[in-house]
N, C-alpha and C positions, 0 to 999 in steps of 0.2 A: 769829908775830906776837903781841906781848903784849896782854893785854886792856886796854881803856880804864879809867882810874881814874874811878869812877862814884859819884855821890852820889844821895841821895833826900830829897825834902821831902814830909812826910806819910808814911803807910804804917806807922804804929806798930802795936803789938799790937792785934788785933781789927779792924783796918782792912779795908775791903771789897776793892777792886781791887788793892791793892799787892802781895799775894802773887803774883798773876798777872803783874804787871810783873816781879817778881824772877825768876819761873820763865822768862818769855820772854827776859829779858836773859841768862840763864845757858844757854839752849838751845844756842847755837853757841860759847860760851866767849869772847864778845867784850867782856864787861864784868866788872869786879870791884868790888863795893860796899865802899867804904872810909870813907864819911862820911855823916852825915845829920842832919836836924832832923825827927824822926819824929812828934812830938806837941807840942801846946801845953801839955799836962800834964807837969810836970817829971819825975814819977816814971814815968809811962808812957814818956816819951822816954828816960829812963835805962835802963829795963827793956828797951825795944825795941832799943837799941844793944847791950845785953848779949846778948840773944837772937840778934842778927844778927852777933855777934862783931866789933863795931866798937870801936876803941880809944876809951876814955872822952874823950880830948881832941879826938876827931873827931865827937862827938855834941854838937850845938849847940842853944842855947835857941830859935833861930828862923832863918828863911831869910836874913834880913839879915846876921846875925852869921856864918852859914855862908858866904855868898857873899864877904864881905869877907875872912875868914880863909883860905879855901881858895884864893882867887885870888892870895894872897901867899905861898903855900907852893911850894917847888920840886917837891913831890910831891903837889900839890893835885889835886882832882878836875878831870877834863877835860870831863865832861858830867854833867848832873843830870836826874833825872826828877821831875816835879811831879805828885804823886798826892793832893793835898789836895782838899777841897770846892771847888766852882766859884769862890767869891768871892775866893780868893787865887791863882788860876791866873795872872792877868796880873801882879800885883804880884811874885809869886815869880819868874816868868819874867824880868821886867825886872831884878830884882836880880842874877841870874846873867848875863844877856846883857850888862849894862853893865860886868860884870867879866870879860868875854871868855870865858865858859863856855857851851858848847853846851847846848841844852835839848831834852828830850823831855817833852812835856806831855800829860796826859790830857785828853780832851774834856769839855765844850766849851772853846774856847780862852780865853774870857773871860766877863764878865758883859754886855758890850755890844759893838757893832760898833766904837765909838770906842776902847775898851780894846784890842780885837784889832788895830786899825790901828796903835795905839801900839807894840804888841809887834812887829808886822811891820816897822815902820819902824826900831825899835831894832836888831832882828836884822840888817837890811840895813846899817845904819850901822856896827855893830860887827863885821860880817863873820863872824857865828857862825851855826850851824845851829839852826833851830827846827823840830822834828818833832812832829806831833800823832798820837796813837795811835788812828786809825780802823782798828782791826785787822781788821774784817770785810772791808775792801776789799783785804786782803793775801792772801786765799785764792788758790791757783793757778787755780781754775776761774773766779774773777772776772776774773783777768788774761787767761785764755783767752777769756772772753766779750768783753772789750774788743777783743782781737785780731780776733775774728770780726766785730764791728761795724765796726772800721776797715778790714777787708779786703773789706767789701761783701756779706757773706753774707746780711744781713738786708735790704739795700736801705736806702732812707731810713727812719729811724725815725719812726713815726707816733704810738705810744702807749706810755707806761711806767706800770706799776703796781708800787709798792713798799710793803711794810708791815713794821712792826716792832711786832707785837701780842703782848704778854706777858700771861700769866694769873697770874703769881706775886705780883702786888701788888693782887689783886682784893678785898682787905679792908683795913681801917684799921690797917695794921701799925704806923704811927707811934704809935698810941694803945696798942699792946701792948708798948711798950718797945723797939721796933726802932730803935736809934740811927742805923743806916745809912740807914734810910728817913726819919727825922725831918728831917735837913738837906735832903734832896732835895725835900721839900714845903714848905720855907721859902723864899719868893721872895727874901729878903734874902741867902740863901746860894746857892740854886740858880739864881737868875736869873729873867727875866721869864716863862718857861714851863718848868715842871717836865718835862712829858712830851717836849717837843721838845728841851730841853737835854740830858736824860738819855739818850733813845734816838732821838728824831727826827733829831738831827744825824748819827747813824750811817746811818740810811736815806737821808738827803740826800746824804751823801758817797758811799755805795755807788752810788746812782743816777748821780751825776756821774762816778765812776770807771769804771763799767761802760759808760756810753753816750757820754761826752764832751759831753753836753748841758748847757747853762746855763739856769737859770730866768730868765725875763723878768718874769713877774708871777704872782701867786697869789691865791687866795681861800681863807680859812681859817675853820674853826669849832673852837674849843677848848672843852672841857667838863670839869666835875668830876662824875664819876659816883659814886664811893664816898661815901656819906653821911658828913659830918663832916670830909672832907678839905679842906684849906685851899689847895689848888693844883690846877691842871688835871691830869688823868690820861688824857685821850683827845683826839686831834686828827685832824681830817680836812682835808687841804689839797689843793685842786685846783691844777694847775700848767699854765702856758703857757711853752713853751721858745722860745728864739731859733731861728728857722728854721721855726716853725709846728707842731711836735709838741705833743702834750698829755699830761698825766699826772695821777697821783693818789698822794698819800702818806698813809698811815694809820699813826699811832703811838699805841699804847695800852698802859696798864698793867692794863687790866681785862678782857682777853679770856679769860674763864674757860675752862679746859681747855687753853689753849695753853701750850706750854713756853717756848721761846725766841722763836719767831715771826717771825724775819727772813727775808723772801723777796722776790724781784723777778721781774717778767716784762717783757720788752722786745719790742714788736711792730713789725716793719718792713714794708716793701712786699712782701717775698718770703718772710720767715720770722720766727720768734720764738725768744727765748731764755728759759729758765726755770731759776732757781737758788734753792735753799733752804738756809739756813745749817745746818739740822739734818741734811742729807745733803750736806755741802759738797764732797765729792769727785766729785760728779756734776753735769754741766751738760747740759740738754736743748736740742736744736735741733729745732724743729718747722716743717714747711713743708706747704702744702696738697698733698693728693694724694700724700703720701709718708710712709713710716714715720717715727716719732720716731727721732732719732739721739741716743744717750746717750754723751757723752764722759766719760772718767774720768781723774782726776788720776794722774800718773805715767806716762802712756802716751807712746810715742815720737812720736805724731802731733801733740802739743800744741806751742804756740808756745814760743819761747825764754824769755819772761817767766814762763810757767807752769812750765816745767821748773826755772828758777832758784829758784822759790818752793817747790819740793818737796824733801824730804829722803829719802823712802823710795820703794821701788818700788810700782807700782800694786797695789792689794789690801791694802796695809798702811795703815790710816787714820792720818792726822796730826791733823786737826781744829783746834780752837780755839787751843791753845797753839802749834801750828805756825804759824798765821797771825799770832798776836801776836809770835812769835819772828822772823818775817820783817820786821816793822816795826823791831824792835830791831837785827837784824843789818844791815839796809840802812841804818839810821841810823848804825850804827858804821862801815860802809864809807864813807859820805859824810863823817863826822867825820875818819876816818883819812886819807882822800884830801885833804881840805882842809888838814889839819895837815902832810901830807907834800908839799904842792904838786903833786899829781898829779891827773889826771882820775879821777873816781869811775866804778866799773863802771856802764855805762848801764842794766843790768838791775836795779840796786839802787835801785828807786824805789817801793817799796811803801808807804813812810810818807807821811802827809799833810803838807802844807806850811803855812806861815803863811798864805798866800793861801787855802788850803782852809779854815782856821779862820776867817778874816775872812768868807768867803762863807757859812760856817755860821751865824755871828752875824747876818749880813744876812738870811738866811733866817728865823731866829727872830724878829727884830724886825719883818720884813714880815708874818709870820703873826700876831703879836700885834696889830699895827696893823690888819690886815684884820679880825680878829675883833672888835676894838673898834668897827669901823665896819660891823658887821652883815654881815661876809663880803665886803665890797667888794673888787674886784680892785685889787691893790696892787703897785706897782713893787718888785721884789725884787733889782734890780741894785745895784751899788755906786754908781751915779749917783743913786740915790734919796736924797732928803733924809732924814736920821735924825729 
């Protein structure tokens, strides 16, 4: 099977997450990068294309020109990754969707719920795939956890606690010349909440993927902890789920001493699950009056979805790039299946969808509204008035 002809918007020399996207896309040989609009700076754009060995006539000044030109070529890109700052995610996605090109977009999906809904609607109308890279939800043991929830191992879920608490931004990096941090703390570029848009949406999607729960309402407190910072960097969000379960989400950039800091605990009537992204190949199942059970990636006793998401045998760590690669490989399967007019592999579902992105933006907007109203309980469903 030939690789998909693939393009990229953003991701020029010195960009943050783009090299991870390129490594993930190359992991299973499903993509070949042939075109891009890598930077708004003409020289950096040209140099990026040269570094990535892209033909000069396939390096475009902006995403609008790229979408127009590539959609009219017989050998044009079949899909594109959007790895720009947040403020152009929706506009760039729409440019390609409206030209019939499948889109893989970095999170968050947009700057607002209204923008996200417009992207979702356009993708449905034009019959193209929109995938969102919530890569942490694509780990094999996250998929195993969902299988255990669905099979009743925990009983009815009562409480969920998820946190994404980093310590790596515990000082005013944006004042020290860190350009990658500078745009993240600019609400005009990052959106209404820096901490929730940057890392809180990952925790939100992980919670939903692992448990299947949907948030009904929330109460939020957002704070700016680092002196001199112009955006929030810490968020505490209490959650009420449909069906009666309760939860808590903590997202922070100022957890001194923490490395990555993404972990989740799910408590049911009969047992609980514990997963930590820093030891991603292990999942703990705990029950009263019984020893802890530690399940490991790659073992024969895991569910089919967890096996599908693994590439190596147990004991050989895969980690971050493996999970990110799952998103890309499963998106490739969905794109190829659609283009070939065949059903996609039912196990190839690790990528987040447009609806996931819409719900992520609804979560952010509800949290911002709650905070503005002194932490008042706020409707977080799509039925809520924006």
